[in-house]
KOLRO-791476 format. One record per residue: residue number from 1; x, y, z of N, C-alpha, C, CB in turn. Coordinates in steps of 0.1 Angstrom, whole numbers, plus 5000, padded with zeros to 4 digits. Glycine has a CB too. Layout:
BEGIN
PT   nr  n.px  n.py  n.pz  ca.px  ca.py  ca.pz  c.px  c.py  c.pz  cb.px  cb.py  cb.pz
PT  NUM     X     Y     Z      X      Y      Z     X     Y     Z      X      Y      Z
...
END
This chain:
BEGIN
PT   nr  n.px  n.py  n.pz  ca.px  ca.py  ca.pz  c.px  c.py  c.pz  cb.px  cb.py  cb.pz
PT    1  5008  4988  5000   5000   5000   5000  5009  5012  5000   4990   5000   5012
PT    2  5006  5021  4991   5014   5034   4990  5008  5045  4999   5014   5039   4975
PT    3  5017  5053  5004   5012   5064   5013  5015  5077  5005   5019   5064   5027
PT    4  5005  5085  5004   5007   5098   4998  5002  5109  5007   4999   5099   4984
PT    5  5007  5121  5005   5002   5132   5013  4998  5143  5004   5013   5137   5023
PT    6  4988  5150  5007   4984   5162   5000  4971  5161  4993   4994   5164   4990
PT    7  4970  5153  4982   4958   5155   4973  4954  5142  4966   4962   5165   4962
PT    8  4941  5141  4964   4936   5130   4956  4924  5134  4948   4932   5118   4966
PT    9  4922  5128  4937   4911   5131   4928  4904  5118  4924   4916   5139   4915
PT   10  4890  5118  4926   4882   5108   4920  4874  5114  4909   4873   5101   4931
PT   11  4877  5111  4897   4870   5118   4886  4859  5108  4880   4880   5121   4874
PT   12  4847  5113  4879   4836   5106   4873  4832  5113  4860   4824   5105   4883
PT   13  4830  5105  4849   4826   5110   4836  4813  5118  4837   4826   5100   4826
PT   14  4812  5130  4831   4800   5138   4831  4794  5138  4818   4803   5151   4836
PT   15  4796  5129  4809   4790   5129   4796  4775  5125  4797   4797   5119   4786
PT   16  4767  5128  4787   4753   5125   4788  4750  5110  4791   4746   5129   4775
PT   17  4757  5101  4784   4755   5087   4786  4758  5082  4800   4763   5079   4776
PT   18  4769  5087  4806   4773   5082   4819  4764  5088  4830   4788   5086   4822
PT   19  4760  5101  4828   4751   5107   4838  4738  5100  4839   4750   5122   4835
PT   20  4732  5097  4827   4719   5090   4827  4720  5075  4829   4712   5093   4814
PT   21  4732  5070  4828   4734   5055   4829  4727  5047  4819   4730   5051   4843
PT   22  4724  5053  4807   4717   5045   4797  4725  5048  4784   4702   5050   4795
PT   23  4729  5037  4777   4736   5038   4764  4726  5041  4753   4744   5025   4761
PT   24  4731  5044  4741   4722   5047   4730  4712  5036  4726   4730   5051   4717
PT   25  4715  5024  4730   4706   5013   4726  4695  5011  4737   4714   5000   4725
PT   26  4697  5018  4749   4687   5017   4759  4691  5007  4771   4674   5012   4754
PT   27  4703  5002  4770   4708   4994   4781  4714  5002  4792   4718   4983   4775
PT   28  4714  4996  4804   4720   5003   4816  4735  5002  4814   4715   4997   4829
PT   29  4742  5012  4818   4757   5012   4818  4762  5019  4830   4762   5019   4805
PT   30  4775  5015  4834   4781   5021   4846  4788  5033  4842   4790   5010   4852
PT   31  4788  5043  4851   4795   5055   4849  4810  5053  4850   4791   5066   4860
PT   32  4818  5059  4841   4833   5057   4841  4838  5065  4853   4839   5062   4827
PT   33  4849  5060  4858   4856   5066   4870  4871  5063  4870   4849   5062   4883
PT   34  4879  5073  4875   4893   5070   4877  4898  5078  4889   4901   5074   4864
PT   35  4909  5074  4895   4914   5081   4907  4929  5084  4905   4912   5072   4919
PT   36  4934  5094  4912   4948   5097   4912  4951  5104  4926   4952   5107   4900
PT   37  4963  5102  4930   4968   5108   4943  4982  5113  4941   4968   5097   4954
PT   38  4985  5124  4948   4998   5131   4947  4999  5142  4956   5000   5135   4933
PT   39  5010  5150  4954   5013   5161   4963  5005  5174  4960   5028   5164   4962
PT   40  5000  5175  4947   4993   5188   4944  4982  5184  4934   5003   5198   4937
PT   41  4972  5193  4932   4962   5191   4922  4968  5190  4908   4952   5203   4922
PT   42  4978  5198  4905   4984   5197   4892  4990  5183  4889   4995   5208   4890
PT   43  4996  5178  4899   5002   5164   4897  4991  5154  4895   5011   5161   4910
PT   44  4980  5155  4902   4969   5145   4901  4962  5147  4887   4959   5147   4912
PT   45  4960  5160  4884   4954   5162   4871  4962  5158  4859   4951   5178   4869
PT   46  4975  5159  4860   4984   5155   4849  4983  5139  4848   4999   5159   4852
PT   47  4983  5132  4859   4982   5118   4859  4968  5114  4852   4983   5112   4873
PT   48  4958  5120  4856   4944   5117   4850  4944  5120  4835   4933   5124   4858
PT   49  4950  5131  4832   4951   5135   4817  4959  5125  4810   4956   5149   4815
PT   50  4969  5119  4816   4978   5109   4809  4970  5097  4806   4990   5106   4818
PT   51  4959  5094  4813   4950   5083   4811  4941  5086  4799   4942   5079   4823
PT   52  4941  5098  4794   4932   5102   4783  4920  5110  4787   4928   5090   4775
PT   53  4918  5112  4800   4907   5120   4805  4908  5135  4802   4905   5117   4820
PT   54  4897  5142  4801   4897   5156   4800  4891  5162  4812   4889   5161   4787
PT   55  4898  5172  4818   4893   5179   4830  4889  5194  4826   4903   5178   4841
PT   56  4879  5199  4832   4875   5213   4829  4884  5222  4837   4860   5215   4833
PT   57  4884  5234  4832   4893   5245   4838  4888  5248  4852   4894   5257   4830
PT   58  4874  5248  4854   4869   5251   4867  4869  5240  4877   4854   5256   4865
PT   59  4875  5228  4873   4877   5217   4882  4864  5210  4886   4885   5221   4894
PT   60  4854  5212  4878   4840   5207   4882  4836  5195  4873   4830   5218   4882
PT   61  4842  5194  4861   4837   5184   4851  4849  5175  4846   4830   5191   4840
PT   62  4846  5163  4843   4855   5154   4837  4849  5145  4826   4862   5145   4848
PT   63  4857  5142  4816   4852   5133   4805  4861  5121  4803   4850   5141   4792
PT   64  4856  5109  4803   4864   5097   4800  4869  5098  4786   4856   5085   4803
PT   65  4879  5090  4783   4885   5090   4769  4874  5085  4759   4897   5080   4768
PT   66  4872  5092  4748   4863   5088   4738  4848  5093  4741   4863   5074   4736
PT   67  4845  5099  4752   4832   5103   4755  4830  5117  4750   4829   5102   4770
PT   68  4817  5121  4747   4814   5134   4741  4809  5144  4751   4804   5132   4730
PT   69  4814  5156  4750   4809   5167   4759  4795  5171  4756   4819   5179   4757
PT   70  4786  5172  4766   4773   5176   4764  4772  5190  4758   4765   5175   4777
PT   71  4762  5193  4750   4761   5206   4744  4758  5217  4754   4750   5206   4734
PT   72  4752  5213  4766   4749   5223   4776  4761  5229  4783   4739   5217   4786
PT   73  4772  5223  4781   4784   5228   4788  4790  5240  4780   4795   5217   4789
PT   74  4798  5248  4787   4806   5258   4780  4819  5251  4775   4809   5270   4789
PT   75  4830  5259  4774   4843   5253   4770  4848  5244  4781   4853   5264   4767
PT   76  4854  5233  4777   4860   5223   4786  4875  5224  4785   4855   5209   4783
END
């Protein structure tokens, strides 16, 4: 078990499909999620971005790799 101090992020995908938990065919799906831990927010965000995730500038939204941004959002 690793010990870290400072910061951790649990990012959940905020795309339309993950938020409603229904895929385009109508089947139930699980919301995508990833985690990172480090000394600072920037270090954690860089690790999450290296996995292919996109994080918003206001630190409130995240998108999993290959997922589409909802039209209701501003710039991500």
